[in-house]
C-alpha positions as CSV (number, residue, x, y, z in Angstrom):
1,M,19.1,7.5,0.5
2,N,15.4,7.7,1.2
3,L,12.7,5.1,0.4
4,K,11.4,7.0,-2.6
5,E,14.9,7.0,-4.2
6,K,15.4,3.4,-3.4
7,I,12.2,2.5,-5.2
8,K,13.3,4.5,-8.3
9,I,16.7,2.8,-8.3
10,E,15.1,-0.6,-8.0
11,F,12.6,0.3,-10.8
12,R,15.6,1.0,-13.1
13,E,17.2,-2.3,-12.1
14,A,13.9,-4.2,-12.8
15,F,13.7,-2.5,-16.2
16,K,17.2,-3.5,-17.1
17,A,16.7,-7.1,-15.9
18,K,13.4,-7.3,-17.7
19,E,11.5,-8.4,-14.6
20,E,8.0,-7.8,-15.9
21,V,6.0,-8.3,-12.7
22,R,8.4,-6.3,-10.4
23,L,8.7,-3.6,-13.1
24,S,4.9,-3.3,-13.3
25,V,4.5,-3.1,-9.5
26,L,7.2,-0.5,-9.1
27,K,5.9,1.6,-12.0
28,M,2.5,1.6,-10.3
29,L,4.1,2.5,-6.9
30,N,6.0,5.4,-8.4
31,A,2.8,6.7,-10.0
32,E,0.9,6.4,-6.6
33,I,3.8,8.2,-4.8
34,A,3.6,11.0,-7.5
35,N,-0.2,11.2,-7.0
36,A,0.2,11.5,-3.3
37,E,2.7,14.4,-3.8
38,I,0.3,16.2,-6.2
39,S,-2.4,15.8,-3.6
40,K,-0.1,17.2,-0.9
41,R,0.9,20.1,-3.1
42,T,-2.8,20.9,-3.9
43,K,-3.6,21.0,-0.2
44,L,-0.7,23.4,0.4
45,V,-1.9,25.7,-2.4
46,R,-5.5,25.6,-1.1
47,G,-4.0,26.5,2.4
48,G,-2.5,29.6,0.9
49,E,1.1,28.4,0.6
50,T,3.0,29.5,-2.4
51,T,6.7,29.2,-1.6
52,D,8.9,26.2,-2.2
53,L,5.9,23.9,-3.0
54,E,8.0,21.3,-4.9
55,A,10.3,20.6,-1.9
56,R,7.5,20.9,0.7
57,S,5.2,18.5,-1.1
58,E,7.8,15.7,-1.5
59,L,6.9,12.7,0.5
60,G,9.0,11.6,3.5
61,D,9.7,8.0,4.3
62,D,6.7,7.7,6.7
63,E,4.3,9.1,4.0
64,T,5.8,6.8,1.4
65,L,5.3,3.8,3.7
66,G,1.7,4.9,4.0
67,V,1.3,4.7,0.2
68,I,3.0,1.3,0.1
69,S,0.8,0.1,2.9
70,R,-2.4,1.2,1.1
71,E,-1.2,-0.6,-2.1
72,I,-0.5,-3.8,-0.1
73,K,-3.9,-3.7,1.4
74,K,-5.5,-3.3,-2.1
75,R,-3.6,-6.3,-3.3
76,K,-4.7,-8.4,-0.3
77,E,-8.3,-7.4,-0.7
78,S,-8.1,-8.2,-4.5
79,A,-6.6,-11.6,-3.8
80,E,-9.4,-12.4,-1.4
81,M,-12.0,-11.4,-4.0
82,Y,-10.3,-13.5,-6.7
83,K,-10.1,-16.5,-4.3
84,K,-13.9,-16.2,-3.7
85,G,-14.4,-16.0,-7.4
86,N,-12.2,-19.2,-8.0
87,R,-9.6,-17.2,-10.0
88,E,-6.5,-18.8,-8.6
89,D,-4.3,-17.3,-11.4
90,L,-5.3,-13.7,-10.5
91,E,-5.2,-14.4,-6.8
92,A,-1.6,-15.7,-7.2
93,K,-0.7,-12.5,-9.2
94,E,-2.1,-10.2,-6.5
95,K,-0.2,-12.1,-3.8
96,Q,3.0,-11.9,-5.7
97,E,2.6,-8.2,-6.1
98,A,1.9,-7.8,-2.4
99,E,5.1,-9.7,-1.6
100,I,7.1,-7.4,-3.8
101,L,5.7,-4.4,-2.0
102,L,6.2,-5.9,1.4
103,A,10.0,-5.9,0.8
104,Y,9.8,-2.1,1.2
105,M,8.0,-2.2,4.6
106,P,9.8,-2.4,7.9
107,P,9.7,-5.8,9.6
108,Q,6.2,-6.6,10.7
109,M,5.3,-7.0,14.3
110,T,4.2,-10.4,15.7
111,E,0.8,-10.8,17.3
112,E,2.4,-11.1,20.7
113,E,4.1,-7.8,20.3
114,I,0.9,-6.2,19.2
115,K,-1.0,-7.7,22.2
116,N,1.6,-6.2,24.6
117,L,1.3,-2.7,23.0
118,A,-2.5,-3.1,22.9
119,K,-2.6,-3.9,26.7
120,K,-0.6,-0.8,27.4
121,A,-2.8,1.3,25.2
122,I,-5.9,0.0,27.0
123,E,-4.4,1.0,30.3
124,Q,-3.5,4.5,28.9
125,A,-7.0,5.0,27.5
126,G,-8.5,4.2,30.9
127,L,-6.1,6.5,32.7
128,L,-7.0,9.4,30.4
129,A,-10.7,8.7,31.3
130,G,-9.8,8.5,35.1
131,K,-10.3,4.7,35.2
132,A,-8.0,1.6,35.7
133,G,-8.3,0.8,32.0
134,A,-10.6,0.8,29.0
135,K,-13.3,-1.7,29.6
136,S,-15.7,-1.8,26.7
137,Q,-15.9,-1.8,22.9
138,K,-17.2,1.8,23.1
139,E,-13.7,2.9,24.1
140,M,-12.0,1.1,21.2
141,G,-11.6,4.4,19.3
142,K,-9.6,5.9,22.2
143,V,-7.4,2.7,22.4
144,M,-6.8,2.7,18.6
145,A,-5.9,6.4,18.6
146,I,-3.1,5.6,21.1
147,L,-2.0,2.4,19.5
148,M,-2.0,3.0,15.8
149,P,0.8,5.6,15.8
150,Q,3.0,3.0,17.5
151,V,2.4,0.3,15.0
152,K,2.0,2.3,11.8
153,G,3.7,0.5,8.9
154,K,4.7,-2.3,11.2
155,A,1.4,-4.1,11.5
156,D,-1.8,-4.6,9.5
157,G,-4.6,-2.3,10.9
158,S,-7.2,-5.1,10.7
159,L,-5.0,-7.4,12.8
160,V,-4.5,-4.6,15.4
161,S,-8.2,-3.9,15.4
162,K,-9.0,-7.6,15.9
163,I,-6.6,-7.9,18.8
164,V,-7.9,-4.8,20.5
165,R,-11.5,-6.1,20.2
166,E,-10.4,-9.4,21.8
167,L,-8.8,-7.7,24.7
168,L,-11.7,-5.3,25.4
């Protein structure tokens, strides 16, 4: 069973159990997944593809994780804004929704694990440029290009960026 099917099954379970918050979050998530599939299908059509669009535009688990990750990020950003605006009730709601979404993500990496991967990526970026390792903030893009595919879905991008900045 893929991640998309799991979300649909759990949506039905939340509906039957009358779990309003979980139901709302999963309903929104299903809509975002459908929107991503429509967008993918549109790109295929614009690229001249016409055969088997339905199957080819269906999201895989990696793409579904990307949608979930974006939704978690939105919730975290909203919670921060509500906190600044002294709206603890709305902040708590956004955090609760983010927690529901986090259940669909793979286990998150620790800062130490990210640091180890970042150090290796810094070395690789330097080797590609013919040096012993990336040395400056100017080379951060090269390091991030190497590192992000390794941590996709397993770590928050802003945390990865912060760690790389510290190491450079």
